[in-house]
C-alpha positions in Angstrom: -5.2 -12.8 65.7 -5.9 -14.9 68.9 -5.4 -18.7 68.8 -9.4 -19.1 69.0 -9.8 -17.0 66.1 -6.9 -18.5 64.0 -8.5 -21.9 64.8 -12.1 -20.8 63.8 -10.5 -19.3 60.4 -8.6 -22.3 59.7 -11.9 -24.3 60.1 -13.9 -22.2 58.0 -11.0 -22.4 55.2 -11.0 -26.2 55.5 -15.1 -26.3 55.1 -14.7 -24.1 52.1 -12.2 -26.4 50.4 -14.1 -29.6 51.4 -17.6 -28.2 50.3 -19.2 -31.0 48.1 -20.9 -30.8 45.0 -24.5 -32.1 45.9 -26.7 -33.8 43.5 -30.3 -35.3 44.0 -31.8 -38.8 43.3 -35.4 -39.8 43.7 -34.1 -42.5 45.8 -30.8 -43.5 47.3 -29.1 -46.8 45.9 -29.6 -49.5 48.4 -26.2 -51.1 47.3 -23.2 -50.2 45.5 -21.7 -53.0 43.6 -21.4 -52.9 39.7 -22.2 -56.7 39.3 -25.9 -55.8 40.6 -26.6 -52.5 39.2 -30.4 -52.3 38.2 -31.1 -48.6 38.6 -29.7 -45.5 37.1 -29.0 -44.1 40.5 -27.0 -47.1 41.2 -25.0 -46.8 37.8 -24.1 -43.1 38.4 -22.8 -43.9 41.9 -20.8 -46.7 40.5 -19.3 -44.5 37.9 -17.7 -42.3 40.7 -16.4 -45.4 42.6 -15.3 -48.0 40.0 -13.6 -48.1 36.7 -13.3 -50.5 33.9 -10.3 -51.2 31.6 -11.7 -48.8 28.9 -14.2 -45.9 29.1 -15.5 -43.4 26.8 -14.0 -40.2 25.5 -16.0 -37.2 24.6 -16.9 -38.7 21.2 -17.9 -41.8 22.8 -15.1 -43.8 21.4 -13.2 -46.2 23.7 -10.0 -45.1 25.4 -8.0 -46.7 28.2 -8.7 -45.9 31.8 -7.2 -49.0 33.8 -5.7 -50.3 30.3 -2.8 -48.6 28.7 -2.8 -50.5 25.3 -4.2 -53.5 23.6 -2.7 -55.8 21.0 -5.3 -57.7 18.9 -4.1 -61.0 17.5 -3.9 -61.4 13.7 -6.6 -64.0 13.8 -8.7 -61.6 16.1 -9.4 -64.6 18.4 -7.5 -63.1 21.2 -5.9 -59.9 22.7 -3.3 -58.8 25.1 -4.0 -55.9 27.4 -1.6 -54.0 29.5 -2.7 -52.7 32.8 -1.9 -49.1 34.1 0.8 -49.4 36.7 0.7 -47.6 40.0 -3.0 -47.9 40.6 -4.3 -48.9 44.1 -7.7 -49.7 45.4 -9.3 -47.5 47.9 -7.8 -49.8 50.8 -4.4 -49.1 49.6 -3.9 -52.7 47.9 -2.3 -52.7 44.5 -4.6 -53.1 41.3 -3.2 -55.8 39.1 -4.0 -58.9 36.8 -5.8 -61.0 39.5 -8.5 -58.4 39.8 -9.4 -58.5 36.1 -9.4 -62.3 36.2 -11.7 -62.2 39.2 -14.1 -59.9 37.9 -14.5 -61.9 34.5 -14.9 -65.0 36.5 -17.4 -63.6 38.9 -19.5 -62.3 36.2 -19.5 -65.6 34.5 -20.3 -67.6 37.6 -23.9 -68.5 37.5 -24.1 -68.4 41.2 -23.2 -64.8 41.1 -26.6 -64.1 39.2 -25.2 -60.7 37.8 -27.6 -59.0 35.6 -24.5 -58.0 33.5 -23.3 -61.4 32.9 -24.0 -60.9 29.1 -21.1 -58.4 29.1 -18.5 -61.1 29.4 -20.1 -63.6 27.1 -17.5 -63.0 24.2 -14.8 -63.8 26.5 -13.9 -67.6 26.3 -11.0 -67.2 28.9 -8.8 -64.8 30.4 -5.2 -65.5 31.7 -2.5 -63.5 33.4 0.8 -63.1 31.7 2.2 -61.1 34.4 0.8 -58.7 37.2 0.0 -56.2 34.8 -0.7 -57.8 31.4 -3.6 -60.0 30.8 -4.7 -62.3 27.6 -8.3 -62.4 26.6 -9.2 -65.3 24.4 -12.6 -64.7 22.6 -15.3 -66.9 21.7 -15.2 -65.5 18.0 -13.6 -62.9 16.1 -13.6 -59.5 17.8 -12.6 -56.4 15.8 -12.9 -53.7 18.4 -12.6 -55.7 22.0 -12.1 -52.5 23.8 -15.5 -51.5 23.1 -16.5 -54.5 25.1 -14.2 -54.0 28.1 -16.1 -51.1 29.8 -17.5 -53.2 32.6 -16.4 -52.0 36.3 -13.6 -54.1 38.0 -13.9 -55.5 41.6 -11.0 -56.1 44.0 -10.1 -59.9 44.2 -8.7 -59.5 47.6 -11.9 -58.7 49.2 -14.1 -61.7 48.3 -13.8 -65.2 49.3 -14.6 -66.6 45.8 -16.2 -65.8 42.4 -19.7 -66.7 43.6 -20.4 -63.0 44.8 -23.8 -62.2 46.6 -26.0 -59.2 46.1 -26.1 -59.4 50.1 -22.1 -59.3 50.7 -21.0 -56.8 52.9 -19.2 -55.1 50.1 -22.6 -53.6 49.1 -22.2 -50.9 51.7 -18.5 -51.0 52.0 -17.4 -50.6 48.4 -13.8 -50.5 47.5 -12.9 -49.3 43.8 -10.1 -47.5 42.0 -12.4 -44.5 40.9 -11.8 -41.0 42.0 -14.0 -41.1 44.9 -14.5 -43.3 48.0 -17.9 -43.9 49.8 -17.0 -42.2 53.1 -20.6 -42.6 54.7 -23.8 -44.0 54.4 -25.8 -41.1 56.2 -29.0 -41.4 58.5 -31.0 -39.1 56.0 -30.3 -41.7 53.3 -27.7 -39.2 51.5 -24.4 -40.8 50.7 -21.0 -38.9 51.1 -18.1 -39.5 48.9 -14.6 -38.0 49.2 -12.0 -37.6 46.7 -9.5 -40.6 46.8 -6.1 -39.1 47.9 -4.0 -41.9 45.9 -6.2 -41.6 42.6 -4.1 -42.4 39.6 -5.4 -39.5 37.6 -6.3 -35.9 38.3 -9.8 -34.9 39.7 -10.9 -31.5 40.8 -13.9 -32.1 42.9 -13.0 -32.6 46.4 -16.2 -34.1 47.6 -19.8 -35.1 46.3 -22.9 -35.9 48.2 -25.8 -37.7 46.7 -29.0 -36.6 48.4 -32.0 -38.5 48.5 -35.2 -36.1 47.4 -38.1 -38.0 46.5 -40.2 -34.9 45.6 -39.1 -33.7 42.2 -40.5 -30.3 42.7 -38.6 -30.2 46.0 -35.5 -30.9 44.0 -35.8 -27.9 41.8 -36.5 -25.6 44.9 -33.2 -27.1 46.5 -31.2 -26.1 43.3 -33.0 -22.7 43.3 -32.1 -21.8 46.8 -28.4 -23.2 46.5 -28.8 -26.4 48.5 -28.1 -28.7 45.5 -25.5 -28.0 42.8 -27.0 -30.3 40.3 -30.4 -32.2 39.1 -29.8 -35.2 37.0 -33.1 -34.7 35.3 -35.2 -31.6 35.2 -39.0 -32.2 35.2 -40.5 -30.5 32.1 -42.8 -28.1 34.1 -39.7 -26.8 35.8 -37.5 -26.0 32.7 -38.8 -22.4 32.2 -38.1 -21.4 35.9 -34.6 -23.0 35.9 -33.8 -21.5 32.7 -34.8 -18.1 33.9 -32.4 -18.2 36.9 -29.0 -16.8 36.0 -27.4 -18.8 38.6 -28.3 -22.0 36.9 -27.3 -23.6 33.5 -29.2 -26.2 31.6 -27.5 -29.0 29.7 -29.4 -31.1 27.2 -28.3 -34.8 26.7 -29.4 -37.8 25.0 -30.0 -41.0 26.8 -30.6 -44.5 25.6 -33.8 -44.8 27.6 -37.4 -45.6 26.6 -40.7 -46.2 28.4 -43.1 -49.0 27.7 -46.2 -50.8 29.1 -45.0 -54.5 29.2 -47.5 -57.4 29.2 -47.1 -60.6 31.4 -47.3 -63.1 28.4 -47.3 -66.2 30.8 -50.9 -65.6 31.8 -54.1 -65.3 30.0 -55.5 -63.4 28.1 -52.1 -61.8 27.5 -50.7 -64.9 26.1 -52.7 -64.1 23.2 -51.2 -61.5 20.6 -54.6 -60.5 19.4 -55.4 -59.1 23.0 -52.1 -57.4 23.1 -52.4 -55.8 19.9 -55.9 -54.7 20.5 -54.7 -52.8 23.7 -52.0 -51.3 21.8 -54.6 -50.0 19.3 -56.7 -48.3 22.0 -53.6 -46.1 23.1 -52.9 -42.6 21.8 -49.3 -42.4 22.7 -48.9 -38.9 21.6 -51.6 -37.9 24.2 -49.9 -39.6 27.1 -46.7 -37.9 26.3 -47.9 -34.4 25.7 -48.5 -33.5 29.6 -45.2 -35.0 31.0 -42.7 -33.4 28.4 -41.3 -33.5 25.0 -39.7 -36.7 23.3 -40.0 -39.3 20.4 -42.3 -41.9 19.9 -40.7 -45.1 19.5 -42.0 -48.4 17.7 -39.6 -51.0 19.2 -36.7 -51.5 21.6 -34.2 -48.9 20.6 -34.3 -45.0 20.6 -34.8 -43.5 17.2 -31.2 -42.0 17.1 -29.8 -45.7 17.5 -28.4 -47.4 14.3 -30.3 -50.4 15.3 -33.7 -48.6 15.1 -36.0 -49.8 12.3 -37.5 -46.7 10.9 -39.6 -49.0 8.4 -41.7 -50.1 11.3 -44.8 -48.2 11.4 -46.0 -46.6 14.4 -49.0 -48.0 15.9 -51.8 -45.3 16.2 -55.2 -45.1 18.0 -57.4 -47.5 16.0 -60.8 -48.3 17.6 -62.0 -50.4 14.7 -58.9 -52.6 14.8 -59.0 -53.0 18.4 -62.6 -54.2 18.2 -62.0 -56.7 15.5 -59.0 -58.1 17.2 -60.9 -58.8 20.7 -63.9 -60.2 18.7 -61.5 -62.5 17.0 -60.0 -63.4 20.6 -63.6 -64.3 21.8 -64.8 -61.0 23.4 -67.8 -59.1 23.1 -69.2 -55.8 24.3 -72.7 -55.2 25.2 -72.2 -52.9 28.2 -69.2 -50.9 29.7 -66.6 -53.5 29.3 -65.5 -56.1 26.8 -66.3 -59.5 28.3 -65.6 -63.0 27.7 -67.2 -65.8 29.7 -69.1 -63.3 31.7 -65.9 -61.6 33.0 -64.6 -58.3 32.0 -61.2 -57.7 30.3 -59.3 -56.5 33.2 -55.7 -55.0 33.2 -53.8 -54.9 36.4 -51.2 -52.2 35.8 -48.4 -51.9 38.1 -46.0 -49.1 38.2 -43.1 -47.9 40.5 -43.7 -45.0 42.8 -40.3 -43.7 42.1 -40.7 -43.6 38.4 -41.1 -39.9 37.5 -44.5 -38.7 36.2 -45.9 -42.4 36.4 -48.9 -41.4 38.2 -49.6 -39.0 35.2 -49.2 -41.6 32.6 -51.2 -44.3 34.3 -54.1 -41.9 35.2 -54.3 -40.9 31.5 -53.8 -44.5 30.2 -56.4 -45.7 32.4 -58.8 -43.0 31.0 -58.0 -44.1 27.5 -58.6 -47.8 28.0 -61.7 -47.5 30.3 -63.3 -45.5 27.7 -62.9 -48.4 25.1 -64.1 -51.1 27.5 -61.2 -52.3 29.4 -61.3 -52.2 33.3 -58.1 -51.0 34.5 -56.8 -51.5 38.1 -53.7 -49.4 38.7 -51.3 -50.1 41.8 -48.2 -48.1 42.6 -45.3 -49.9 44.5 -42.0 -49.1 46.1 -38.8 -50.6 45.2 -38.8 -53.4 47.4 -42.4 -54.4 46.5 -41.4 -53.9 42.8 -38.7 -56.3 43.1 -40.8 -58.9 44.8 -43.9 -58.5 42.7 -42.4 -58.0 39.1 -38.8 -59.7 39.3 -39.3 -62.3 41.5 -43.2 -63.5 41.5 -43.9 -62.0 38.2 -47.3 -61.0 39.6 -48.8 -58.5 37.3 -50.8 -58.1 34.0 -48.8 -55.3 32.8 -46.2 -52.7 34.2 -45.4 -49.2 33.2 -41.6 -48.8 33.4 -38.5 -47.8 31.5 -35.5 -49.5 30.1 -32.1 -47.6 30.2 -29.1 -49.0 28.1 -25.4 -47.8 27.6 -24.1 -47.3 24.2 -23.9 -51.2 23.6 -27.7 -51.2 23.4 -27.7 -54.8 24.2 -31.4 -55.8 24.6 -30.7 -59.6 24.6 -31.5 -60.1 28.5 -34.7 -58.3 27.9 -36.1 -60.0 24.9 -34.3 -63.3 24.6 -36.4 -66.3 25.9 -33.4 -67.0 28.2 -32.7 -63.4 29.4 -32.3 -62.6 33.1 -34.4 -59.5 32.7 -37.1 -60.9 30.7 -39.9 -60.8 33.4 -42.6 -60.4 30.6 -41.9 -64.0 29.8 -41.5 -63.1 25.8 -40.7 -65.9 23.6 -39.8 -65.9 19.9 -37.3 -68.5 18.5 -36.6 -66.1 15.5 -35.6 -63.3 17.6 -33.5 -65.5 19.8 -31.4 -66.3 16.9 -31.2 -62.8 15.6 -30.2 -61.5 19.0 -27.5 -64.3 19.4 -26.1 -63.8 15.9 -26.0 -59.9 16.6 -24.0 -60.5 19.8 -21.7 -62.8 18.2 -20.8 -61.0 15.0 -17.9 -58.6 14.5 -19.3 -57.0 11.5 -20.9 -53.8 12.4 -23.2 -53.8 9.4 -24.4 -57.3 9.8 -25.1 -56.3 13.4 -27.1 -53.4 12.4 -29.2 -55.5 9.9 -29.8 -58.1 12.4 -30.8 -55.9 15.2 -33.2 -53.9 12.8 -34.7 -57.3 12.0 -35.2 -58.1 15.6 -36.7 -54.8 16.1 -39.3 -55.4 13.5 -40.0 -58.9 14.9 -40.5 -57.7 18.5 -42.8 -55.0 17.5 -44.9 -57.4 15.4 -45.4 -59.5 18.5 -46.4 -56.5 20.6 -45.0 -57.9 23.9 -45.3 -54.3 25.0 -46.7 -51.1 24.1 -43.6 -49.1 23.1 -44.1 -45.4 24.2 -41.2 -43.0 24.0 -37.9 -41.7 24.7 -37.9 -38.2 26.6 -35.7 -35.3 25.9 -33.5 -34.8 28.9 -32.0 -31.7 30.6 -29.7 -31.5 33.6 -29.5 -28.3 35.6 -26.3 -27.5 37.1 -25.1 -24.4 39.3 -23.0 -21.8 37.4 -20.5 -22.4 40.3 -19.6 -25.7 38.6 -17.1 -25.4 35.8 -16.0 -27.5 32.9 -19.5 -29.6 33.0 -19.9 -32.1 30.2 -22.6 -34.9 30.7 -22.2 -38.3 29.6 -25.6 -39.4 28.1 -25.7 -42.8 30.2 -23.6 -42.7 33.2 -23.8 -38.9 33.7 -20.5 -38.6 35.9 -18.1 -40.4 33.4 -16.4 -36.9 32.7 -16.8 -35.3 36.1 -13.0 -35.5 37.0 -12.9 -32.2 34.8 -15.8 -30.4 36.9 -14.7 -27.9 39.3 -16.8 -26.2 42.1 -16.1 -22.6 42.8 
């Protein structure tokens, strides 16, 4: 064999070994920093790059990742955690106690403005006993603190202080301890990840590439034509086609995710519970769901399989008589096409994200239902940047169509507490505040269950949202990928065992 032929053969062999597992996201994450994760695409990417002290095993029980053991004090007010030795950050620096202290303090720092600040609310103080031992002191008794120590850790040596900004250069140059490093943000919005050579555990995929593919139909075609190895979520209309392909395996998985139409309760007329209840009574949720897939209708802020879901809360159904009575009591009358008050029609400006799958189908159907009953609907579809500006910052909307996604802690405090950072609908209920505070503070699982079921009932009665559904989810993966087990929330938690043939 000539030298040139040998060189080409070597390059081909190297290419085969380095072939990445390619998966698709509707939109590439704009940043990679677990302190500011607001989308599922960001959460999935963070799972590949960063790690916490604890993670989930296959039974969703907590097991150590960067922690080797935990000693809970007899009074349950503190715990000593031993850190895994020999772990390094992607830049080669040693992981130690200083990084744990830094992350907790950064999350607690109000100037950081992290949406995950509530994850460390149970921690009163954290101190370093030595380089690989930390002590957590708790606000109240903790019976299983390891279940709350899943938040991702950051490298202390990279930051100037604990007031971390979303705009820090770290967002595009992330450094974690996870199995993969971010190798490159590509011009086509894809993100290339490479296996970290000094990773402290075994992993089988040499590389992963996240591809931005906005068209869901095109995602399925890419998988069929072997330009992708994985689709995170298959559209219902594509299930039969993908299931019939012998090169593809479908994996069902449960998510803690539910859809809703949320009202802006800081502006009239949606500050009036009667108007919100009337609009809720105009909606046939089952009819909205049917064209986009299968799932379960929810009555409140938890999925039906959750221990906190209150099954005693009755599902709101289409009731035109009830909606008419409520609107009349709120001062509206109908003599023509629309319900009016003071000569102005009842108008709902409905905002939805362009990237939310099937949102257009849902909005069109919802508009038809409401307008047939006398409500003028003005829909608007916005991109990610405008959504952040319009909804999160300016809160300039009447209602939004969106979804909430939770991890297994199912902590809804930030969404429904009057002081919650994610409460962009301006929901206020002092009793709910108390229930959520007590549920977060209690160490008794039965009491927590009771408190959150009561919160579910109280929130449902206030109708701050039209609670819609949780969808059945399927991932599609090439049969060339072995040992696939999918985490219901983070997707890639157990991907260290995945192997691409």
